[in-house]
C-alpha positions in Angstrom: 74.7 78.9 132.4 77.9 77.1 133.5 81.3 78.8 134.0 84.9 77.7 133.3 88.0 79.7 134.1 91.7 79.2 134.8 94.4 79.3 137.4 96.3 76.5 139.1 96.8 76.4 142.9 99.5 74.1 144.2 101.2 73.6 147.6 104.3 73.3 149.8 105.2 73.5 153.5 106.6 76.4 155.6 105.9 78.7 158.5 104.7 82.2 158.6 106.7 85.4 158.1 105.3 88.9 157.6 106.7 92.4 157.6 105.8 95.5 159.6 104.0 98.8 159.1 105.0 102.0 160.7 102.9 104.8 162.1 101.3 105.6 165.5 99.6 102.2 165.8 100.6 100.0 168.8 103.9 98.2 168.5 102.3 94.8 169.1 98.9 93.2 169.5 97.2 89.8 169.1 94.0 88.8 167.3 92.0 85.6 167.2 90.7 83.3 164.4 87.9 80.8 164.7 85.0 79.3 162.7 83.1 76.2 161.6 81.3 76.0 165.0 79.0 75.1 166.7 77.6 72.1 164.9 74.7 70.8 166.9 74.7 67.3 165.2 78.3 66.9 166.2 77.4 67.7 169.9 79.3 71.0 169.9 76.9 73.0 172.1 78.3 71.9 175.5 81.9 72.6 174.2 81.2 76.1 172.9 81.2 78.0 176.3 84.8 77.0 177.0 85.9 78.3 173.6 84.1 81.7 174.2 85.5 81.9 177.7 89.0 81.2 176.4 88.7 83.9 173.8 87.3 86.4 176.4 90.1 85.7 178.8 92.8 86.2 176.2 94.7 89.4 175.4 93.4 89.7 171.8 92.3 93.0 170.4 89.6 91.4 168.3 88.8 88.1 166.5 87.6 87.1 163.0 85.2 84.2 162.5 85.7 82.5 159.1 82.2 81.1 158.5 79.8 78.2 159.1 77.7 79.1 162.0 76.0 75.7 161.7 76.5 72.2 160.2 75.8 71.4 156.6 72.9 69.0 157.2 70.6 71.0 159.4 67.8 73.5 158.6 68.6 77.1 157.7 65.8 78.5 160.0 65.9 82.1 161.1 66.8 81.1 164.7 70.2 79.9 163.4 71.2 83.4 162.6 69.7 84.8 165.8 71.7 82.2 167.8 74.9 83.2 166.0 74.4 86.8 166.8 73.9 85.9 170.5 77.2 83.9 170.3 79.2 86.7 168.8 77.8 89.2 171.3 79.0 87.2 174.2 82.5 88.2 173.2 83.9 91.1 175.1 86.2 92.2 172.3 85.1 93.0 168.7 84.4 90.1 166.3 84.2 90.3 162.5 81.9 87.7 160.9 82.7 86.3 157.4 79.9 84.1 155.9 80.3 80.4 155.1 78.5 78.0 152.8 76.4 76.3 155.5 74.4 79.5 156.2 73.4 80.2 152.6 75.0 78.3 149.7 74.0 74.9 151.0 70.5 75.8 152.3 69.0 74.4 149.0 69.6 70.9 150.3 66.6 68.9 151.3 68.2 68.2 154.8 68.7 71.9 155.1 65.0 72.6 154.6 65.1 73.1 150.8 65.5 76.9 151.1 66.3 79.2 148.2 70.0 79.9 148.9 69.8 83.4 147.4 66.9 84.3 149.7 69.0 83.1 152.7 71.9 85.2 151.5 69.7 88.3 151.3 68.4 87.5 154.8 72.0 87.0 156.1 73.0 90.4 154.8 70.1 92.1 156.5 70.4 90.3 159.9 74.1 89.4 160.4 75.3 93.0 159.6 73.0 95.2 161.7 75.4 98.1 161.7 78.6 99.2 160.0 80.5 98.2 163.1 81.8 94.8 164.2 79.8 92.5 166.4 80.8 91.9 170.0 80.2 93.8 173.3 83.0 96.2 172.2 82.6 97.3 168.6 85.0 98.7 166.1 84.3 100.5 162.8 84.5 98.5 159.6 84.5 99.5 155.9 81.9 97.6 153.8 81.8 97.1 150.1 78.0 97.4 150.1 75.4 99.4 152.1 73.6 98.0 155.1 71.2 95.2 154.0 72.4 95.3 150.4 74.7 93.2 148.2 78.3 92.8 149.4 77.8 94.4 152.8 79.4 91.3 154.1 82.8 92.2 152.5 84.6 94.1 155.1 88.0 95.8 155.7 89.8 97.6 158.5 93.4 98.5 159.5 95.0 97.9 162.9 98.5 98.1 164.1 100.0 98.4 160.6 98.1 95.4 159.1 95.1 95.6 156.7 92.4 93.0 157.4 90.0 91.9 154.7 86.8 89.7 155.0 85.4 88.2 151.8 82.2 86.2 151.0 84.0 83.3 149.3 82.1 80.2 150.6 82.5 76.4 150.2 80.5 74.3 147.8 82.5 75.7 144.8 81.7 79.4 145.6 78.0 78.8 144.6 78.9 77.8 141.1 76.7 74.9 139.8 78.4 72.9 137.0 75.6 70.9 135.5 71.9 69.9 135.7 72.6 66.8 137.8 74.4 68.7 140.4 71.6 71.3 140.4 68.9 68.9 141.6 70.9 66.2 143.5 69.5 66.0 147.1 68.2 69.5 146.5 64.9 71.4 146.2 66.4 73.6 143.4 64.8 74.0 140.0 66.8 74.8 136.8 65.9 78.5 136.9 67.2 78.8 140.5 70.5 77.2 139.5 70.8 79.7 136.6 70.1 82.5 139.1 72.8 81.0 141.4 75.4 81.0 138.6 74.5 84.6 137.8 75.0 85.4 141.5 78.3 83.7 141.5 79.6 85.7 138.5 78.5 89.0 140.0 79.8 88.3 143.4 83.1 86.9 142.1 83.6 90.1 140.2 82.8 92.2 143.3 85.1 90.1 145.5 88.0 90.6 143.1 87.3 94.3 143.0 87.3 94.5 146.8 90.5 92.4 146.9 92.2 94.8 144.5 91.0 97.9 146.3 92.3 96.4 149.6 95.7 95.8 148.2 95.8 99.3 146.8 94.8 100.7 150.2 97.6 98.6 151.9 100.1 100.0 149.4 98.9 103.5 150.0 99.3 103.0 153.8 102.7 101.5 153.2 101.5 98.4 155.0 103.7 95.3 154.8 101.1 92.9 156.1 97.7 91.8 154.9 95.2 89.3 156.4 92.7 87.9 153.9 89.8 85.9 155.6 87.3 83.8 153.8 85.5 80.5 154.5 86.3 78.2 151.6 89.3 76.0 151.0 89.8 77.0 147.4 91.5 73.7 146.4 95.0 74.1 147.7 97.0 71.1 146.4 99.1 69.0 148.7 102.8 68.0 148.2 101.9 64.4 148.9 99.6 64.4 145.9 102.0 66.1 143.5 100.7 64.2 140.5 97.1 65.5 141.0 96.3 69.2 141.2 93.1 69.4 143.2 92.6 73.1 142.3 92.0 72.1 138.7 89.2 69.7 139.6 85.7 70.9 138.5 84.6 71.1 142.1 87.0 74.0 142.6 86.3 75.9 139.4 84.4 78.6 141.3 87.6 79.8 142.9 89.9 80.1 139.9 89.3 83.7 139.0 89.5 84.8 142.6 92.7 82.9 143.3 94.3 84.2 140.1 93.6 87.7 141.5 95.1 86.7 144.9 98.2 85.5 143.2 98.6 88.6 141.0 98.0 91.0 143.8 100.4 89.1 146.1 103.1 89.1 143.5 102.8 92.9 143.2 102.7 93.5 147.0 106.0 94.1 148.7 104.8 92.7 152.0 103.5 89.4 153.3 99.9 88.0 152.9 98.3 85.8 155.5 95.5 83.9 153.7 93.0 82.5 156.3 90.2 80.0 155.7 88.1 77.4 157.4 86.0 74.7 155.7 88.4 71.7 156.1 88.2 71.7 160.0 91.8 71.0 160.9 94.6 73.4 161.8 97.3 73.9 159.2 99.9 76.5 158.3 101.8 76.2 155.0 102.9 78.0 151.9 100.6 76.4 149.2 101.5 78.4 146.2 102.9 77.9 143.5 104.2 74.3 143.8 106.4 72.1 145.9 109.4 73.3 143.9 108.5 77.0 143.4 107.1 79.1 146.3 105.1 82.3 146.3 107.2 83.3 149.2 105.1 86.2 150.6 101.8 84.2 150.9 101.1 81.9 153.9 97.9 79.9 154.3 96.4 79.5 157.8 93.6 76.9 158.0 91.6 77.2 161.3 90.1 74.5 163.5 86.5 73.4 163.1 83.9 71.0 164.5 84.2 68.7 166.3 87.6 70.2 167.3 86.5 73.3 169.0 89.7 75.4 169.4 90.9 78.7 168.1 94.0 80.4 166.8 95.8 83.4 168.4 98.1 85.4 166.1 100.5 87.9 167.6 101.6 90.9 165.6 104.9 92.6 166.5 105.6 95.4 164.0 109.1 95.9 165.5 110.1 92.4 164.3 110.8 91.2 160.8 108.6 88.2 161.6 105.4 90.2 162.3 102.9 87.3 162.6 103.4 84.5 165.1 100.8 81.8 165.1 99.6 80.1 168.3 97.0 77.3 168.1 94.9 77.6 171.3 93.7 74.2 172.5 90.7 74.6 174.7 90.2 72.1 177.4 86.6 71.1 177.9 85.1 70.8 181.4 
């Protein structure tokens, strides 16, 4: 079973501008964004304590981690998830975990141990979301799409200071969509029936993700929020102005994101506020307005791509609901000892 769907995703450059939300929430706060670390094979372990210390010493209210708790060529053993929980729980403030491809989608690879990716996803759901609250030494309540230990528990949502935050399981490696038999077995322990099961999982989760996205926009509208933060791991194929004759989002390797991105575009168009679209996966810091094209912007969507291994830094975002420009983005460069 192989899937085709439509929507083009193209790019342009700009900075971020988001609106405010009223109510009794604090007039201003900051939050952190980080992910794609630590990668042992890149020698990240000695660098990580400085990152955690930097986050702990900051004034943020909470942070969100946009996936990839390990590198893509190491084994998906149970201790990887246990180590990630220890890492998150060294943080004084709450941290919200969003899954990446390296901890489930890619575990079928021979150099990852040849695991069944769907088994690893089920394990991740049981272990990485032990309660309905966030991780961290201080916890905050989260809404979940699924029940504890079950499908879609990893899709989360919460509101803070007039902004709605949404975490979604949209990982790299084409969102777990497998396009053909050759791709199914290349450098992989997968069999044909496992790839069929993965494609069925993709279809079901993609539908659930879109439903969660739509419900989150509806909640933001009901709250009269003028800012939303969407956090996922995958780069969904944002095109670049410097390659304007080639639209990367239409390549087969990004087909797994087209339904979801079509929903993002539609919901953003119908939302009166601004949308901050956060992802990792590509491992270098970037802020731009990648939709629709270099000559036609979707003005109320801004993409923020976070740092990743071997550049172990994080991003601090300041929210000021008294300002027209609610979000101010600060890359935090962590000096290593």
